[in-house]
Phi, psi and omega in degrees: 000129182287169179296324180294321178297321178298317180293322178296319179295320179296319179298314182299314181296318181296314182292324177296319179295320179295315181294329183279344181298122182261357180209166179297326180294318178294322179294321176299323179294320178294319180298318178294323182296326185252326184246001181288177182298331179246020182284174184297318180295319179297319178296322179293323178297326180290342181277347185303319183293340182269354180279159175301147184306323184288346181260344189299311185298311183296319181293319180296318179295318179296321180293320178295322177295321178296318180298317180294321179297316180295316180299318180295318180296322179295315180295320178296316179294326178297319178297319180296313181295321180297317179297318180295320181292322177297317179298318179297318180296317179296323179294319180292324184266006181296144180252127177277104185288352178274349179290149176293150181293155178274141179272121178258133179285117181249129180291161178211164182297147174299151183301327178289324177295318178297321180294315178299320179297317180293319178300317179299317180300317182296312184287329173296320177296332178272003175093019181266145171274140180260125181244146170267143180224152186287146177279331173268117189239159176273155177302324184300310182282327185284329184230300190302314182291346181259017171070027176284128175288155184301331183270007183294136182303330182295341180279347179299137181300335180287349182260348186225155176263099181273139176262314171228185179297335184242358182238139180210162170289126187304139179267350181198145178286352175301340181301339182283343187307307185293327177302319182281314185300321185286347181251354184229168176240147180298158002280154178208141174226113192227146180221143174220159179208152180165190182279146173230161187222130176216149175284104186214146176290138181273126174214198186296336184234006181224152177205158178285339178234128183208167179256143183222148175242135179228133179225151173209157178223137178228129179191176175285136172078011178288136183229178178297331179297324177295320178298312181297318180296320180294313182291325177295318179295320178297314182298320180295316182289332182274320188244349181108164185291342182283346185295143175250142183241133181239134175247129175227146180302141178206169182241131170222137187301333187263004177227154177198112359284162179246161182214147169263128182251128180229156176234160180299139182289119181284342182288321181244006182057034176085003182278337181110127179209183182294325181292317180268009178058035175079004184271338185084359180235146176237126182299131181256314188204158165257136188210174176160180176277132184302131182299134180307326181294325178294318178296315182295321179299328180273003179084021179254130181290110182286347176281334182262326185239148171230168180198163174236160179214151175205154178214147180210158178279137183286324183302330180295332183297301179294333176298317178290318187288321185252004179069036179273130187256006181210114184288347177296338179297332182296332186252001184280345182057035175277113184299327180300320178288315184297331179285342184275334188248000000 
């Protein structure tokens, strides 16, 4: 077989291999087999020097033409395969726009967070400043400054979570009152909200950890009528105009006179149920006129200024609004419940 016959056979095999390559990776393998450093064309080029002088030129030119033909065929096949692979990829990644959209689970604020936000909006609208207050409180601010007598049951260690002899987890957000009063002068309208902690049995309406809102106002001429008007306006904005508000005398060491504030039970519409204990009313807040001794302790002249204060549990708000009969649901992290409210 002549040298030309060898080159023709090499051309045929190379072109057949190029045409048979079904992917870019297979084509790269064919290119390496024929044009690589140890490929067939490279081996033939190394033979040129061993041929008779009269054959070298003709063989070398034929070999260069073969190399160019193979390289051109590889590039053409590479373009074809690249186009085909792009088409295949586009087909695989194609989106059927006629399919219905996918539902994505989007998080939202917890019902208690939404309630706190709404409460804050209402009191800001009524002209109150919102204050942050510490959850670890001193005995002085939590009890003594609020006119608690030494024999008061709330001072019992079984009612509070003490950290040291003088530090405890606050039992009420009312503890912030004296902090503000001693640093400011009237008039003032202030509100705070946050977690409180008490040693309490957990049931449908009680927990050892709960959220509370506390507000107070101090100015000249403030009366019980201002307190009633403020709480009635809050109840209307929170629960709607149909809500009824009830005030009954009650005792709290830091107010005089004091009142228990209740609203009609939304769960039973006032007919009586297990949550409202059959009364048709659900306690909303403890309230009253700030005790003169509390004002005087903070350096405020009780002969010139008067004030009112009230505090209420936040969990009762969504219970009334959404008809929830067990506050333990708020902390159970049951997604089925959280999706409903």
